[in-house]
N, C-alpha and C positions, 0 to 999 in steps of 0.2 A: 617487729621491734619497732621501737617509739621513732616516732618521725624524728629527721635532723633538727627540726625546729624546737621540739621538747627535750632532746637530746642536750643541745647546745644550751639552752634555758638551767636545763639542771645542772651544767658543769661550771657556767658563768653568769656574768650579769646580775650581780647583786646591787639593787639601787640603794645608794646611800642617801641620807637628807641632812641639811643642816637644820636641827630641829631644837625648839627649846620648848615647845607644849606637844606632850602626847606624843614625841617621834613623828612628826609632820614637817612639811618643809615650809620655807617663809612663804612661798607662793598661797599656801592655804590660807596663813593667818592673814596675808593682804589681799587677797579675793577677799575675806570678811569684810573687810572695810576699806573699799575701793579709793575713799575720799583720803584717808589718812595714807592710803599706800602712796596715791600721786604726791602728796607731800615728801613723804620719804624717798622717793625714788632717786632725788638726783644726789641727796645727802648720801645715799646707802650704795649707789651703784660704785661696783668694783672697776678698775682699770682693765679694760679687755685687751689692750694691744699688747701687754706684755706676760711674763709668766705670773701666776697665782697659786700658792699653795695653802692648804690648810690641813690639818690634821683634827681627826674626829674619830670615835668609836663607830664602830659599823653597826648598822640598824640592825634590829633583829625582830622575829616574828613575835608578835604580843597575843597573847590568848586576851587581853582586855579589848573592850569595844574599842574602834578605833573614832577618836575624837578630833574634830576639825576646828578646835579652838573657835567653837560659837557660830560655826556656819551650819546652822540649822535650815530645815527645809524651808522656813519662813524666810529666813535671811536669803537663801538663794532665790526665792521669788522675788523679792526684793532687787537684787542682782540681776535677774531676768526682766524684772519690770522698768528697768532704765531703759530697754527697747522691747517692745511688742513686736519684735520683726521675725523671730523666728517662728518659721510654719511647720517644719520637720526637725524631728529626733528620731534617726534609723539607728537601731541597736543590733550588734552582730554578736551573740552569744555564742562561741563556739562549742561544738558538742551539745547542743540544748535538745536534750532527749528526756521528757519527763519519765518516762517508764523506767529508764536507769538512774535517775537522780532521786524519785521520791523516797525510797527506801532511806536515804541521809536527810533529806529535808525535812520528812517525817518526823524525826527526832530533834528538831532545831527546837531549843528550849523556852526560847521566845520570838517566835517568827514574826516579822515585820508585816502589820495589815498590807503593806503595799511593797513586800519583797517579792521573794521566788515565789512562792505560796499563790500569791495574786496573779503573777504571770502564766503561773501553771492553770490556774483556775481560767483564767481569760483565753489560753491555748486551747483547753479541753473544748471550748464550742467551736472549734474550726477543724478543718480535715488534716490530717497528717500532710505534712509537705513534702513531696517527693524531689530531691535534689538530684544533678546532673550526675553521670558516670563522668569522671570518676569522684567518688565520694571524699573527696579529701580537700583541706582547708584552703590553699592557693587557688588550684581550679575552682572549686565551688563559688569561693568569694568573687573569682574574676567573672565567673558565668552571670553570677546575679545582678553585679554592678554594670555588667555590659549586655544583660538579657542575651547572652549567646551561647551557644555549647563548647565545649574544649575543643573541638574539631576546628571551630570558627577561631578561638582566642590563642590557640596551641600550647597552653599550660596545661600538663596531664598529671603533676605532681609537685608538691612541695620540695624536692629536690629533683630536676630534670636534666634527662641526657639528652646531649645536644648531637650525637654519633661522635663527637672527640672528647668529650668532658661531661661531669657532673655540674650543675650550675644551680644556684638558689632559685626556686622556682618563681619565690616572691618578686625578686628583682627582674628576673627575666623580660624582656619586651615580648610584647602580645600584640596581636592583630584585631583591635577593637575598641571602639570609642567608648569610655565609662560614661556614666549617668553622671558622674561629678562633674567631669568635662565639659559635658553638654549643659548643664545648671550655669556653670561660670560664662559659657557662650551666650546664654540667654541673658546674661547681666545679673545672675543672683549671686550671692557671696556663700562659701560652702566653709565648715570646718571640718577636720578628720582627724580622730584620734585612734592611732595604730591601727586604720582599716586597712586590710592587707592588701598590697600592691599600689597604694595611694601612697607615694614616697618622695614625691617632689621631683622627680626626675621627669621633665618634659609635661608639658600643657595637657598632656591626655593622662597623666599620672599624678596631678597635683591639684590641691585643693587652696582655698586663699588663705588659711591658715592651717597648721598641723602638724601632728609628731607621727614619724615613723616606725612601723612594727621593724624594728631593728635588732639585730642579735650580733654578739660579737664575733669575728671570724677565727678566732682560735681562743684556747686556754690560756690562762695565767703561766707565766714562767717561773719555774721556782730555781733559786740559785743557792748553793751553799759556798759560804767563804770564811776561811780558816783567819784566826787573829794574825795581822800583819799582812795580809794577802788582799788583792784588789780582783774582780772578776768583773766583765763585761757582759750584757745582755743587748741584743739587737731587737729592736720592736719595728715591725713592720707599718708603714705610714698606709692608713687604711684609706685615706683620701686621695693619696696620689700613688698608683699603681708603680712597683718596681723600687721606690725608696724607703727608706728606713731612719731609725734615731737610735743612738747607741745611749746605754746608760751605764755608768761605772758605779759599781758599788765597793767600798771600801771598808775594812774592818781595822783599825789601830790594834797597837800591842795590849792596850787597855779594854779591847773589845767594844770599844764605840763604833757603831755603824753610821757611815754617810754616803750619800750617792751624790755623783755628780751628773746632770741632766742638762738637754739643749735650754730647760724650761727654767734652769736655776738650780741651786744648790740644795741638797735635802739632808737635815740632820741636826744633832744626833738623833736617830730613831728610835723609839720604844715600842716595845713588845706589842703587838695587837692594837698598835694606834695607824690606822690608815692616814698615809699623806696624798692627798690629790693634789695633782698638777694639771691646771687647766691652761688651756692655748686657744688662739684663733687659727682656723684653718680655713682653706677653700676646698669645697668638693662640689664639683659640677657646676663650678662657677658662683655658688653662693658661699657666703662665709658662715662657717658655723662653730659653734663652741666645741672643742675637743678635749680630752682627759685622758692622762697617763695616771696610773695608782699605785703605790708601793705600800705594801707593810712587812716588817719584821715578825716573822713568826715564831723565831726560836733565838737565844742567846749565846746557848752553850749545849754541848762544847764547841760547837762552830756558829755561825750565824746563818740562818737561812730566812732569805727574804724572798718575798712573793712579788713579782712585777706583772701589770696587767697589760693586755693588748691595750692598742689605741681606741680610745670611744669616741666617736662623731657622734656630737649632740644631735640625735634626729627630729629634727625639727623644720619647717619650712615656713614661709612668710616673713620678710625682713623684720618687721616690727615685732611678732611675735616669737620668732629666735630672739632679739634684741631683750625683749622681757625676760624670757626664761634664763638667759646669760646672765641678766641683772640680780635676778633672784636665786641664781645659783642652783638651777634644777639640772642635774645632768646624771648619766649613767656613769657608774663605775664598773670597771670590770673584773675586781676583787671578788674571789667566793668567800664566803661566809665560813671561815672555819671554825668560828665558837659553835656551830652547829652539831651536835652530837650525833645525829642520827639521818640516814638517807632521807627519812621522812620529813624530819624537822627542815633540812636545807630545801628541800624541795618544795614546800609551802613557804617557806620564808622568801624563797626567789621569786614566787608566784607573787606574793603580799607585796613586798617592794618595787615589782613592775607596776600592778596596780594602783599603788599609791601614786607613782610618778604620772601616770596616767590620768588619774582623779586631780591631780595637781593640775595638770595641762588644762584638762576639760575644765575646771572652775576659771581658768584665764579665758577660754573660750567664752563661757558664760558672761564672764563678767563684761566682756567687750561691747555686747548688745548689739552687734553690727552684722550678724549672720542670718541666712534665710534658712540654711539647713545644716544640721550636725548629724556626721557617718561615725559614731563610736564602736569599738572592738574590745572586747572582753576573753581571755583564753582561758579563763578560772576553771569552768565547767569541764571542758576538754580535757586539762591537765590533770583534773581529778581522777577522771574516768581513765584516762590514760592508764594512770600510776596506781589507782587503788579498788579499780570496779571489783564488787563484791570481795573486797577485802575486809574480813571482820576484825582482824587484828588490831589496824588502824582506824577505826570506825569514829573514836573520840575526837582524835585529832582532827579528823576530815569535817565533824561535825561543827566543831569549834570555828573551823575554818569558814567554814559555809554560814555560820551563824553572823561573822563579819561582814562577808561577800554579802549576804542577804541585807544587812544594814546599809551597806554602801549603796547597792542597786536600789534599795526605798528612798534613799536620799536623793539620789540621781532622780528617779522617777518623780518625787514628791516636789521636787524644782522645776518641771516642766510647766509651763504657763498654761491656762485652759484654752487658748487660742492655738496652741500648737497641736500637731499630730504626732503620734508615736506609733513607729514600727519595731518591733521585737521578732527576730527569728534566728535560727541554729542554722549552720552550714552543712551537719550532717549529724547522723545518729551515732550510736556506738554497739560495737558487738563484745560480748563477755569472751575472751579467748581461753579456749579449752587447750588448743592443740597448737605447738608452732612447728611447720614442716619445712623440710629442706626441699628447695625448689630443685635443686640438683639431683635429687632420687625421683620427681616427679618427671622433669625434662629429662629424657636419657643424657648422657656425657656426648654422645654422637650428635644430637641434636643442638645441644645448648652449647657446643663448640662453633658453630654454624652462625650463631648470632651475639646479641648481647640481653643479658638478662637483668631487671631491675624488679623489687618486690617492695612498691608502696602500700604497706600496711596488709589488707586482705585481698592483695592483687597481684598477679605475676604479667609482667610485660616483657616480651618478647620480640626486640630490636634488631633490624639489619647490624651487622658487625660494624666496628668503627670505620667512620668516612661517611660517605653519602647516605643520609637516613631515609630518602626517596627510593631508594633500589629496590628493585622486588627481588622475592626470594629465587636463590639459584635454581638451576636444574637440579632435580632430585630431591630436593627440600621440599615434600608435600605438606603447606600449611595446612589444609583442609583436612588431611588424615592426622595431622598433630592435633588441631583443635577437636576433631571427634574423639581422639583417645583421651585427652582431656576433659571432656563432656562427660565421659563414663568413667572415669576415674573414682574411686570410692574408699572409703578411709575405712580399714576391716574393725577399727575400735568402735566405730558407731554404726558400720552399715549405711551409712551416707554418703551421698556424692560430696565430693572437696569442692567443685566448682559452679556456682548458681548459673554463671553466663559465661559463654567463651566466644569472644569475637574476632573474627579476620578482617584484617584492613581491606577496604575496599569492596566489600559484600553489602548487600541490602541490610542485612543485619547490623552492620556498623552504622549505615546510612540513617536507619531507623532510632539509634541510640545519638545522634548527632554527633557521630564519631568519625568525621569526614575529613579526609586530606592525606597527602603524601608522606606527612613528617610523623605520622602515628606510628607504633609499633606493629610488627606484622601481626602479633595476637597480644590481644588482652584478655587476661582470664581473670573473673571475679569471684570470688569464694564464698559459699556458705557461712551462714553464722556459725560464729565459735573458732573460726580457723584462721591463724596466722601464717605467715610464710618467713624464712629466711634464705639467703643463698651462701650455704656452708659448704666445705670441701669435708665436712665430717661423712663418713661413710653409714650413716644411719638416716632414716627418713623421718623419725619422730625427734626434733631436738631438745624439746622441752614441753612441759604441760603446766597450765595455771594450779594452783594449790586447791581447787575445789574440784578438777576433773577426776573422772575414774576410767580405769582401764580394766575391761574385763579380766577376771582371773584367768581364764584359761589363755589370754595374750599376755598376760606379764611378764613371761620368759623373752617373748621376742621384741618387748617393748620395756627394758630395765626402766625401774624407778627413778627418775630425773631428780628426785628430791635427797637432799642430805641433810640429816638432822633438820629439818623445816625448812631449809633455806634451798633455793632453786640453783643449780649449779650454772644453767645457762639463764641470764635475767630475761623474762619476757614482759611486754606488757599485759596489764589485766585486762585492760579494753583495746580496741582498736578499730579503725573503720578503714575506707578504703574497697569494702564489699560493695556487690551489686547493689544498685540503687534501687532495685523491686523489693529487695527484703525489707521487713517493717522496720527491722531493728537500724536500719540506716536513715530512715525518715526523720523529720524534725518538725516543730511545731512553729506556730505564727500568731502575734498579737498584732491587733489593730485597733488602735483608739484615737480616738480624738474629733475633731467637727467635720473633718472632711474623708479622712480614712476609714473612718468607724462605720459610714454608709457601704462600703465595699461588702458585697453580699460574701458570707462566709465560704458558700460552696463555690465560688468563683474563682479562687485562686488554689490550684491544687500542687503546682511546680511553683519552685523558686524563680524560673523562668518568667512566670506571669508576674511578678511581684512588680517591678520597676513599671511596665507599661501600667500596671492598675494605679499605683501610687502616682505615677506623673500624671495621669488621665484626672484623678482625683484633685490632684493640687493644680491643676490648671498649667502645669510646666512641662515641657518637651521632652521627648524619649531620646535615648542616644541613637545616632545615626545607625543604620543596618541593624536596628533591634529586630529578633527573628519573629516577636509577636506585633 
């Protein structure tokens, strides 16, 4: 199934912008004219110590080209030109797998000469890049930026099992120094935009300025209130665990809807007109801009009001936060109910997030006081998760990629010639043909003696709740279980289900860099085309992708999971987490610039080799404990 990261993104976190010019934020307009911006800042700065409410229409995905109100590549170069300090721009394109993307990219109506096609052309001249196991976003990014394996830093999934609970793998503490932290200790200034795990929480996980890859902790709440009635909604305080806020929604006898909140009164509310309430809060000792949003969805026969979770401005660097606060750039926790289809909503959410990131990156660029920038884009990965081999939505995907292509090109063309460019992915992608029930693979007797998770194309078998370091109990033969998994075949294909099965504490685990007592007892990585789900249903095959075929002689054994063309059980079109030795899990690398361009193409075969090579080329220090 889709990772927790993408499911959360799909159901919430639509970025809204104050927009008077082609649906972009004030930050874009001001970045285009820094001198004018400086003169306006005092006059336009909102009061940040009290409540601020604003009502505006929800931003929507647009098929028109994204305009940045005059911020052309030439203008961007002039912004960079204010300080030629920048030496390195490091861009992570989540899911950068040219083989999977080219069928879409080849159909772009007007590809930019320095966009996605240019990146793929440059990447073709280098080896495929082998990522670490597990081939999952959080562990892969942390491994790359610390040049250490998952067994060293301890992050195995986007959602990690601790022995007592599942926690966000992007936020979980890890045991390794990041290259960003090392550069700052060296006296360099670094910016980070959405780079996974660089979240401002502690010296090892922060940059001088940045925005965090942050997703809401819950879905919006929907409250229905009859005329003459009042209903109360409790909103958890995301900055202070255990605390909450109360919002009281009232509808009078005439149907007028108002709300009482800790940040001021709201109303009368109008249908489909969001109201954003922004306020200051402290999170980990740092003052942040936070927001709660309300929207009246319907007013007849009863009033239906959506109340978002509290959103905390995901930024760090005091002056940088103040700048974004002043410009009103923040996440809103409302869904965009104007989107009529799953696909449109999915794409709109990604686009809003990217516009937010671009706005913040423009501010970083404008500053002219950074030595290195680390940027992250999730678009390619999310497209492949949702629509890999999906012919029905091809036009929407190509239209989306056309806009992304232009955005990336503007960013690439803005990099001064004295700066180096590094572009890479964190994993590849497998087109999922079959989703299998792990409880029909591991017998119930075995499964009951441990804890199972299914990160994409893998199965983890942990010790039961409690001490993660405990050995398997007597009578539970891990090697015997592993051997059985290694020999399992799916009768539909006649091929083995797993490409690699690793038992904790063995030489095989050490060879893969999976060393440590907090690892699962068994880590089983699937072959291409197979995903997993942990289900109580009494069947092996839970769902199959639209393009997969079941041999006629087996159709009675595996009933069709299609119903009038719609999947009964939603499954990802693409997935990762499979064994890193599969070609589908590999990614690509681009190195351009006066220093990194001299690194021999054949010298980097693994993501773990990249930070040491680039650090040496720049004359910068490597992270402490770097494995290479």
